[in-house]
C-alpha positions as a Markdown table, in Angstrom:
| # | Residue | x | y | z |
|---|---|---|---|---|
| 1 | Met | -25.2 | 7.7 | 26.7 |
| 2 | Pro | -21.5 | 6.6 | 26.6 |
| 3 | Asn | -21.0 | 3.0 | 27.9 |
| 4 | Thr | -18.4 | 3.9 | 30.6 |
| 5 | Pro | -17.6 | 1.4 | 33.2 |
| 6 | Asp | -19.0 | 2.2 | 36.6 |
| 7 | Ser | -15.6 | 2.1 | 38.3 |
| 8 | Leu | -13.9 | 4.6 | 35.8 |
| 9 | Arg | -17.1 | 6.9 | 36.1 |
| 10 | Thr | -16.6 | 6.9 | 40.0 |
| 11 | Val | -13.0 | 8.0 | 39.6 |
| 12 | Glu | -14.0 | 10.6 | 36.9 |
| 13 | Asn | -16.8 | 11.9 | 39.2 |
| 14 | Ala | -14.4 | 12.1 | 42.1 |
| 15 | His | -12.0 | 14.5 | 40.2 |
| 16 | His | -14.7 | 16.3 | 38.1 |
| 17 | Pro | -18.0 | 16.3 | 40.0 |
| 18 | Met | -21.1 | 17.5 | 38.2 |
| 19 | Leu | -23.2 | 20.3 | 39.8 |
| 20 | Gly | -26.9 | 21.0 | 38.9 |
| 21 | Ala | -29.2 | 24.0 | 39.7 |
| 22 | Ile | -32.8 | 24.2 | 38.9 |
| 23 | Asp | -34.8 | 27.4 | 39.1 |
| 24 | Leu | -38.7 | 26.9 | 38.9 |
| 25 | Gly | -40.1 | 30.3 | 38.5 |
| 26 | Thr | -43.5 | 31.7 | 37.8 |
| 27 | Asn | -42.9 | 31.6 | 34.1 |
| 28 | Ser | -40.1 | 29.2 | 33.4 |
| 29 | Cys | -38.2 | 26.3 | 34.4 |
| 30 | Arg | -34.4 | 26.5 | 34.0 |
| 31 | Leu | -31.5 | 24.3 | 34.7 |
| 32 | Leu | -27.6 | 24.5 | 34.6 |
| 33 | Val | -25.3 | 21.8 | 34.8 |
| 34 | Ala | -21.6 | 22.5 | 35.6 |
| 35 | Ser | -18.4 | 20.3 | 35.7 |
| 36 | Val | -15.7 | 21.2 | 38.2 |
| 37 | Asn | -12.1 | 20.3 | 38.2 |
| 38 | Ile | -11.2 | 19.8 | 41.9 |
| 39 | Ala | -7.5 | 20.2 | 41.3 |
| 40 | Ser | -7.6 | 23.7 | 39.9 |
| 41 | Leu | -10.9 | 24.9 | 41.6 |
| 42 | Lys | -9.1 | 27.2 | 44.2 |
| 43 | Lys | -7.2 | 28.9 | 41.4 |
| 44 | Thr | -10.1 | 29.6 | 39.1 |
| 45 | Phe | -13.2 | 29.7 | 41.3 |
| 46 | Phe | -15.9 | 31.9 | 39.8 |
| 47 | Arg | -13.7 | 34.3 | 38.0 |
| 48 | Arg | -15.5 | 36.6 | 35.5 |
| 49 | Arg | -13.7 | 34.7 | 32.7 |
| 50 | Pro | -13.0 | 31.3 | 34.4 |
| 51 | Asn | -10.3 | 28.9 | 33.2 |
| 52 | Leu | -12.5 | 26.3 | 31.6 |
| 53 | Ala | -10.1 | 23.6 | 33.0 |
| 54 | Gly | -11.5 | 24.7 | 36.5 |
| 55 | Trp | -15.2 | 24.8 | 35.9 |
| 56 | Lys | -17.5 | 25.1 | 33.1 |
| 57 | Ile | -21.1 | 25.0 | 32.2 |
| 58 | Ile | -21.7 | 21.9 | 30.1 |
| 59 | Asp | -25.5 | 21.8 | 29.7 |
| 60 | Ser | -28.4 | 24.1 | 30.2 |
| 61 | Phe | -32.1 | 23.9 | 29.7 |
| 62 | Ala | -35.0 | 26.5 | 29.8 |
| 63 | Lys | -38.7 | 26.2 | 29.1 |
| 64 | Ile | -41.7 | 28.3 | 29.5 |
| 65 | Val | -44.1 | 26.6 | 31.6 |
| 66 | Arg | -46.3 | 29.4 | 32.9 |
| 67 | Leu | -46.6 | 27.8 | 36.3 |
| 68 | Gly | -48.3 | 31.1 | 37.7 |
| 69 | Glu | -51.1 | 30.9 | 35.0 |
| 70 | Gly | -54.4 | 31.7 | 36.6 |
| 71 | Leu | -52.8 | 32.1 | 40.0 |
| 72 | His | -54.3 | 35.6 | 40.6 |
| 73 | Lys | -57.9 | 34.1 | 40.5 |
| 74 | Asn | -57.8 | 31.7 | 43.5 |
| 75 | Asn | -54.1 | 31.5 | 44.7 |
| 76 | Glu | -53.8 | 27.9 | 43.3 |
| 77 | Leu | -51.7 | 26.2 | 40.8 |
| 78 | Ser | -53.9 | 24.8 | 38.0 |
| 79 | Pro | -53.5 | 21.0 | 37.2 |
| 80 | Ala | -52.3 | 22.0 | 33.7 |
| 81 | Ala | -49.6 | 24.3 | 35.0 |
| 82 | Ile | -48.4 | 21.7 | 37.5 |
| 83 | Gln | -48.2 | 19.0 | 34.6 |
| 84 | Arg | -46.2 | 21.7 | 32.4 |
| 85 | Ala | -43.8 | 22.1 | 35.2 |
| 86 | Leu | -43.3 | 18.5 | 35.9 |
| 87 | Asp | -42.8 | 17.8 | 32.2 |
| 88 | Ala | -40.0 | 20.4 | 32.3 |
| 89 | Leu | -38.5 | 19.0 | 35.4 |
| 90 | Arg | -38.6 | 15.6 | 33.9 |
| 91 | Thr | -36.3 | 16.8 | 31.2 |
| 92 | Cys | -34.1 | 18.3 | 34.0 |
| 93 | Arg | -34.0 | 14.9 | 35.7 |
| 94 | Lys | -32.8 | 13.2 | 32.5 |
| 95 | Lys | -30.0 | 15.7 | 32.0 |
| 96 | Ile | -29.0 | 15.4 | 35.6 |
| 97 | Asp | -28.9 | 11.5 | 35.3 |
| 98 | Tyr | -27.1 | 11.7 | 31.9 |
| 99 | His | -24.2 | 13.9 | 33.2 |
| 100 | Gly | -24.1 | 12.0 | 36.5 |
| 101 | Val | -24.7 | 15.0 | 38.5 |
| 102 | Ser | -23.8 | 14.5 | 42.2 |
| 103 | His | -24.8 | 17.9 | 43.9 |
| 104 | Val | -28.2 | 19.3 | 43.1 |
| 105 | Arg | -30.2 | 22.2 | 44.4 |
| 106 | Ala | -33.7 | 22.8 | 43.1 |
| 107 | Val | -35.7 | 25.8 | 44.1 |
| 108 | Ala | -39.2 | 27.1 | 43.4 |
| 109 | Thr | -40.1 | 30.8 | 43.8 |
| 110 | Glu | -43.0 | 33.2 | 43.8 |
| 111 | Ala | -45.7 | 31.0 | 42.1 |
| 112 | Cys | -45.3 | 28.2 | 44.7 |
| 113 | Arg | -44.8 | 30.7 | 47.5 |
| 114 | Arg | -48.2 | 32.1 | 46.7 |
| 115 | Ala | -50.1 | 29.1 | 45.9 |
| 116 | Thr | -52.1 | 27.2 | 48.6 |
| 117 | Asn | -51.4 | 23.8 | 46.8 |
| 118 | Gly | -47.7 | 24.4 | 46.0 |
| 119 | Asn | -47.1 | 21.3 | 48.2 |
| 120 | Ile | -48.8 | 19.0 | 45.5 |
| 121 | Leu | -46.0 | 20.0 | 42.8 |
| 122 | Val | -43.4 | 19.4 | 45.6 |
| 123 | Glu | -44.7 | 16.0 | 46.4 |
| 124 | Arg | -45.2 | 14.9 | 42.9 |
| 125 | Ala | -41.8 | 16.0 | 41.9 |
| 126 | Lys | -40.4 | 13.9 | 44.6 |
| 127 | Gln | -42.5 | 10.8 | 44.0 |
| 128 | Glu | -42.3 | 10.9 | 40.2 |
| 129 | Leu | -38.8 | 12.2 | 39.6 |
| 130 | Asp | -36.9 | 11.9 | 42.8 |
| 131 | Leu | -36.3 | 15.7 | 42.8 |
| 132 | Asn | -36.4 | 17.7 | 46.0 |
| 133 | Ile | -38.0 | 21.0 | 45.2 |
| 134 | Glu | -37.3 | 23.6 | 47.8 |
| 135 | Ile | -39.9 | 26.5 | 48.0 |
| 136 | Ile | -37.7 | 29.6 | 49.1 |
| 137 | Asn | -39.0 | 32.9 | 50.4 |
| 138 | Gly | -38.4 | 36.2 | 48.7 |
| 139 | Lys | -35.2 | 37.1 | 50.7 |
| 140 | Glu | -33.6 | 33.8 | 49.8 |
| 141 | Glu | -34.4 | 34.2 | 46.1 |
| 142 | Ala | -33.1 | 37.7 | 46.1 |
| 143 | Arg | -29.9 | 36.6 | 47.8 |
| 144 | Leu | -29.3 | 33.7 | 45.4 |
| 145 | Ala | -29.8 | 36.2 | 42.5 |
| 146 | Leu | -27.4 | 38.7 | 44.0 |
| 147 | Thr | -24.9 | 36.0 | 44.6 |
| 148 | Gly | -25.2 | 34.9 | 40.9 |
| 149 | Cys | -24.6 | 38.6 | 39.8 |
| 150 | Ala | -21.9 | 39.4 | 42.2 |
| 151 | Ala | -19.0 | 38.8 | 39.6 |
| 152 | Ile | -20.0 | 41.6 | 37.5 |
| 153 | Leu | -20.2 | 44.3 | 40.0 |
| 154 | Asn | -17.7 | 47.2 | 39.7 |
| 155 | Pro | -15.5 | 47.4 | 42.6 |
| 156 | Lys | -14.9 | 51.1 | 42.2 |
| 157 | Ile | -18.5 | 52.0 | 42.7 |
| 158 | Leu | -19.2 | 51.2 | 46.2 |
| 159 | His | -23.0 | 50.9 | 46.2 |
| 160 | Ala | -25.3 | 49.1 | 44.1 |
| 161 | Ile | -28.9 | 48.4 | 43.2 |
| 162 | Val | -29.4 | 44.9 | 41.7 |
| 163 | Phe | -33.0 | 43.8 | 40.6 |
| 164 | Asp | -34.6 | 40.8 | 39.1 |
| 165 | Ile | -37.9 | 41.0 | 37.2 |
| 166 | Gly | -39.6 | 37.6 | 37.7 |
| 167 | Gly | -42.9 | 36.1 | 36.7 |
| 168 | Gly | -44.7 | 36.8 | 40.0 |
| 169 | Ser | -42.7 | 39.7 | 41.6 |
| 170 | Thr | -39.8 | 41.9 | 41.2 |
| 171 | Glu | -36.9 | 41.7 | 43.7 |
| 172 | Val | -34.7 | 44.8 | 44.4 |
| 173 | Ile | -31.6 | 44.8 | 46.6 |
| 174 | Trp | -29.6 | 47.7 | 48.0 |
| 175 | Leu | -26.1 | 46.8 | 48.9 |
| 176 | Arg | -22.6 | 48.1 | 49.7 |
| 177 | Leu | -19.4 | 46.5 | 48.3 |
| 178 | Leu | -16.8 | 45.6 | 50.7 |
| 179 | Ala | -13.9 | 46.7 | 48.7 |
| 180 | Glu | -11.4 | 46.6 | 51.6 |
| 181 | Asn | -12.0 | 42.9 | 51.8 |
| 182 | Arg | -11.5 | 42.3 | 48.1 |
| 183 | Gly | -9.8 | 39.0 | 47.1 |
| 184 | Arg | -7.6 | 38.4 | 44.0 |
| 185 | Pro | -8.6 | 40.2 | 40.7 |
| 186 | Gly | -11.3 | 38.7 | 38.7 |
| 187 | Tyr | -13.2 | 37.4 | 41.7 |
| 188 | Pro | -16.6 | 38.5 | 43.0 |
| 189 | Ile | -16.4 | 41.5 | 45.4 |
| 190 | Pro | -17.7 | 40.7 | 48.8 |
| 191 | Phe | -20.8 | 42.7 | 49.8 |
| 192 | Glu | -23.2 | 43.6 | 52.5 |
| 193 | Val | -27.0 | 43.8 | 51.9 |
| 194 | Ile | -28.4 | 47.0 | 53.3 |
| 195 | Asp | -32.0 | 46.5 | 52.5 |
| 196 | Ser | -34.2 | 44.6 | 50.0 |
| 197 | Val | -37.8 | 44.6 | 48.8 |
| 198 | Ser | -40.1 | 42.2 | 46.9 |
| 199 | Leu | -42.5 | 44.3 | 44.8 |
| 200 | Pro | -45.7 | 42.4 | 43.8 |
| 201 | Tyr | -45.3 | 43.0 | 40.1 |
| 202 | Gly | -44.3 | 40.0 | 37.8 |
| 203 | Val | -44.7 | 39.7 | 34.1 |
| 204 | Val | -47.0 | 36.8 | 34.4 |
| 205 | Thr | -49.4 | 37.7 | 37.2 |
| 206 | Ile | -49.6 | 41.3 | 36.0 |
| 207 | Ser | -50.2 | 40.4 | 32.4 |
| 208 | Glu | -53.0 | 37.9 | 33.5 |
| 209 | Ser | -54.6 | 40.5 | 35.7 |
| 210 | Tyr | -55.1 | 43.0 | 32.9 |
| 211 | Ala | -55.6 | 40.2 | 30.3 |
| 212 | Gln | -56.0 | 41.9 | 26.7 |
| 213 | Phe | -55.6 | 45.3 | 28.1 |
| 214 | Ala | -52.0 | 44.7 | 29.4 |
| 215 | Ala | -50.5 | 46.1 | 26.1 |
| 216 | Ser | -52.4 | 49.3 | 26.1 |
| 217 | Pro | -50.6 | 52.7 | 26.7 |
| 218 | Glu | -52.8 | 53.5 | 29.7 |
| 219 | Ile | -52.2 | 50.2 | 31.5 |
| 220 | His | -48.4 | 50.4 | 30.7 |
| 221 | Gln | -48.2 | 53.8 | 32.2 |
| 222 | Asn | -50.1 | 52.7 | 35.2 |
| 223 | Ile | -47.8 | 49.7 | 35.8 |
| 224 | Arg | -44.8 | 52.1 | 35.4 |
| 225 | Asp | -46.2 | 54.7 | 37.9 |
| 226 | Ser | -47.1 | 52.0 | 40.4 |
| 227 | Val | -43.7 | 50.5 | 40.4 |
| 228 | Ala | -41.9 | 53.8 | 40.5 |
| 229 | His | -44.2 | 54.9 | 43.5 |
| 230 | Glu | -43.5 | 51.7 | 45.5 |
| 231 | Leu | -39.8 | 51.6 | 44.8 |
| 232 | Gly | -39.5 | 55.4 | 45.6 |
| 233 | Arg | -40.6 | 54.7 | 48.9 |
| 234 | Phe | -37.8 | 52.1 | 49.3 |
| 235 | Ala | -35.3 | 54.6 | 47.8 |
| 236 | Glu | -36.5 | 57.3 | 50.2 |
| 237 | Arg | -36.1 | 55.0 | 53.2 |
| 238 | Asn | -32.6 | 54.3 | 52.4 |
| 239 | Gln | -31.7 | 57.8 | 51.2 |
| 240 | Ile | -30.5 | 56.4 | 47.9 |
| 241 | Gln | -30.9 | 59.6 | 45.9 |
| 242 | Gln | -27.9 | 61.0 | 47.8 |
| 243 | Tyr | -25.7 | 58.4 | 46.7 |
| 244 | Ile | -26.9 | 58.5 | 43.0 |
| 245 | Asp | -26.2 | 62.4 | 43.1 |
| 246 | Ser | -22.6 | 61.6 | 44.1 |
| 247 | Asp | -22.3 | 58.9 | 41.2 |
| 248 | Ser | -21.6 | 56.2 | 43.8 |
| 249 | Val | -24.4 | 53.8 | 42.8 |
| 250 | Gln | -24.3 | 51.1 | 40.0 |
| 251 | Leu | -27.3 | 49.6 | 38.6 |
| 252 | Val | -27.4 | 45.8 | 37.7 |
| 253 | Gly | -30.6 | 44.2 | 36.1 |
| 254 | Ser | -31.2 | 40.4 | 35.8 |
| 255 | Ser | -34.3 | 39.1 | 34.0 |
| 256 | Gly | -35.7 | 38.1 | 30.5 |
| 257 | Thr | -37.0 | 41.4 | 30.1 |
| 258 | Val | -33.6 | 43.2 | 30.6 |
| 259 | Thr | -31.9 | 40.7 | 28.5 |
| 260 | Thr | -34.6 | 41.0 | 25.7 |
| 261 | Leu | -34.3 | 44.8 | 25.7 |
| 262 | Ala | -30.6 | 44.6 | 25.5 |
| 263 | Ala | -30.6 | 42.1 | 22.6 |
| 264 | Ile | -32.9 | 44.6 | 20.7 |
| 265 | Gln | -30.4 | 47.3 | 21.4 |
| 266 | Val | -27.5 | 45.3 | 20.1 |
| 267 | Gly | -29.6 | 44.2 | 17.1 |
| 268 | Leu | -29.1 | 40.4 | 17.4 |
| 269 | Lys | -30.7 | 38.3 | 15.0 |
| 270 | Gln | -30.5 | 35.4 | 17.4 |
| 271 | Tyr | -29.9 | 35.6 | 21.2 |
| 272 | Glu | -26.2 | 35.1 | 22.3 |
| 273 | Arg | -25.5 | 35.4 | 25.9 |
| 274 | Arg | -21.8 | 36.2 | 25.3 |
| 275 | Met | -23.0 | 39.4 | 23.6 |
| 276 | Ile | -25.5 | 40.4 | 26.4 |
| 277 | Asp | -24.1 | 39.3 | 29.8 |
| 278 | Gly | -22.2 | 42.2 | 31.3 |
| 279 | Leu | -23.3 | 44.7 | 28.6 |
| 280 | Phe | -23.8 | 48.4 | 29.6 |
| 281 | Ile | -26.9 | 50.2 | 28.2 |
| 282 | Lys | -28.0 | 53.8 | 28.9 |
| 283 | Thr | -31.3 | 53.9 | 30.6 |
| 284 | Asp | -32.7 | 56.5 | 28.2 |
| 285 | Arg | -32.1 | 53.8 | 25.5 |
| 286 | Leu | -34.2 | 51.3 | 27.6 |
| 287 | His | -37.0 | 53.8 | 27.8 |
| 288 | Ser | -36.9 | 54.3 | 23.9 |
| 289 | Ile | -36.9 | 50.5 | 23.3 |
| 290 | Ser | -39.8 | 49.9 | 25.7 |
| 291 | Gln | -41.9 | 52.6 | 24.1 |
| 292 | Arg | -40.9 | 50.9 | 20.6 |
| 293 | Ile | -42.3 | 47.5 | 22.0 |
| 294 | Leu | -45.3 | 49.2 | 23.4 |
| 295 | Gly | -46.1 | 50.4 | 19.8 |
| 296 | Met | -45.8 | 46.8 | 18.1 |
| 297 | Ser | -48.7 | 44.5 | 17.6 |
| 298 | Ile | -48.6 | 41.1 | 19.1 |
| 299 | Pro | -47.7 | 39.4 | 15.7 |
| 300 | Glu | -44.9 | 42.0 | 15.3 |
| 301 | Arg | -43.4 | 41.1 | 18.8 |
| 302 | Ala | -43.9 | 37.3 | 18.2 |
| 303 | Gln | -42.0 | 37.5 | 15.0 |
| 304 | His | -39.3 | 39.7 | 16.3 |
| 305 | Pro | -36.0 | 37.6 | 16.7 |
| 306 | Cys | -35.3 | 39.1 | 20.2 |
| 307 | Ile | -38.7 | 38.5 | 21.6 |
| 308 | Gly | -40.6 | 35.5 | 19.9 |
| 309 | Ala | -44.1 | 34.1 | 20.6 |
| 310 | Gly | -43.3 | 32.9 | 24.2 |
| 311 | Arg | -42.6 | 36.6 | 25.3 |
| 312 | Ala | -44.8 | 38.6 | 23.1 |
| 313 | Asp | -47.4 | 39.2 | 25.6 |
| 314 | Leu | -45.1 | 39.5 | 28.7 |
| 315 | Val | -42.5 | 41.7 | 27.3 |
| 316 | Val | -44.7 | 44.8 | 27.5 |
| 317 | Val | -45.5 | 44.4 | 31.1 |
| 318 | Gly | -41.8 | 43.7 | 31.9 |
| 319 | Ser | -40.7 | 46.8 | 30.1 |
| 320 | Ala | -43.3 | 48.7 | 32.0 |
| 321 | Ile | -41.8 | 47.4 | 35.4 |
| 322 | Leu | -38.3 | 48.2 | 34.1 |
| 323 | Glu | -39.2 | 51.8 | 33.2 |
| 324 | Gly | -40.7 | 52.2 | 36.7 |
| 325 | Ile | -37.4 | 51.0 | 38.2 |
| 326 | Cys | -35.4 | 53.5 | 36.0 |
| 327 | Asp | -38.0 | 56.3 | 37.0 |
| 328 | Ala | -37.5 | 55.6 | 40.6 |
| 329 | Leu | -33.8 | 55.2 | 40.5 |
| 330 | Pro | -32.5 | 57.8 | 37.9 |
| 331 | Ile | -29.0 | 56.1 | 37.2 |
| 332 | Pro | -27.8 | 56.9 | 33.7 |
| 333 | Glu | -26.5 | 53.4 | 33.0 |
| 334 | Leu | -27.7 | 49.9 | 33.5 |
| 335 | Arg | -25.4 | 46.7 | 33.4 |
| 336 | Val | -27.0 | 43.7 | 32.1 |
| 337 | Ala | -26.7 | 40.3 | 33.9 |
| 338 | Asp | -27.7 | 37.2 | 32.1 |
| 339 | Arg | -27.4 | 35.3 | 35.2 |
| 340 | Gly | -29.2 | 34.9 | 38.6 |
| 341 | Val | -30.7 | 32.4 | 40.8 |
| 342 | Arg | -29.1 | 29.3 | 39.0 |
| 343 | Glu | -25.7 | 30.9 | 39.0 |
| 344 | Gly | -26.1 | 31.7 | 42.8 |
| 345 | Ile | -26.8 | 28.1 | 43.5 |
| 346 | Leu | -23.8 | 27.0 | 41.5 |
| 347 | Ser | -21.5 | 29.4 | 43.1 |
| 348 | Glu | -22.6 | 28.2 | 46.6 |
| 349 | Leu | -22.2 | 24.5 | 45.6 |
| 350 | Leu | -18.7 | 25.4 | 44.5 |
| 351 | Val | -18.0 | 26.9 | 47.9 |
| 352 | Asn | -19.2 | 23.8 | 49.6 |
| 353 | Leu | -16.9 | 21.7 | 47.4 |
| 354 | Gln | -14.0 | 23.9 | 48.5 |
| 355 | Arg | -14.6 | 23.0 | 52.2 |
| 356 | Tyr | -14.1 | 19.3 | 51.6 |
């Protein structure tokens, strides 16, 4: 670490505070660290293409921890899963310390919500790493994910469905854009959440429930039909089809499943966020790619540059969930968001900085 005098570092941090966001999910632990220039914050706050002098991501970390492994058996986090999560959080702690992060929010989602012993992980993170992990409910998770995706919504289409396929659940939000309250060009459009639903379908929990049969065509179809049925009731309750029929609904998807299928569509040899975030993809192409993945063997998926060993077993279930969403919501095009809870946390931390 650079040998910077404490007095100089204090001045630097006052003008360029560091923000940190941790998302501990059912499958992975992820961190973002951002640097903010207070002097230009109000001019550049959360543009789609921000001026890097205003704020920028300076470090990130993501590791598959499978915190929800075995959770479906007895609703408990296993000692091995807790240790994997703590090891990943230890890396986050080191990065936070290295960058002198002054504002941090760390959240845990579905696995810790469901587990009867989630408090053990929270207490150990506090005692061993001095990290305050907040177990958030499904509505708060959905709200943060939506806040993180808000900058890529199209202001000309006044309704939107935003979804996030997680390790333990799938969050779906139905919202209306408040275009009449729109700020300067390039800023997120204000929105109003009309309704939301948390579907009990996640890539880790469903994969484990079906074990080696999760990749079979029969189970794939069963998952797809079940998601479509449950989400169809949500769509009917909100009369979403009439808005779809009038071409006034946009579909935005955020998850590793969505970005993986988008990367396959683009033909990337190595994942590049700048090529995927904000990409439009036809939903009929998503169905085709999903069926192609279903036809692959586990070694083929593990060796695929856009999938890899860490997602080889999960991507099949994820694509079935995605197809079910597209079945229930027949919108011809999906916009891919390589952003979510962490970006939502950062955007709110930025808002709080503006208030001081």
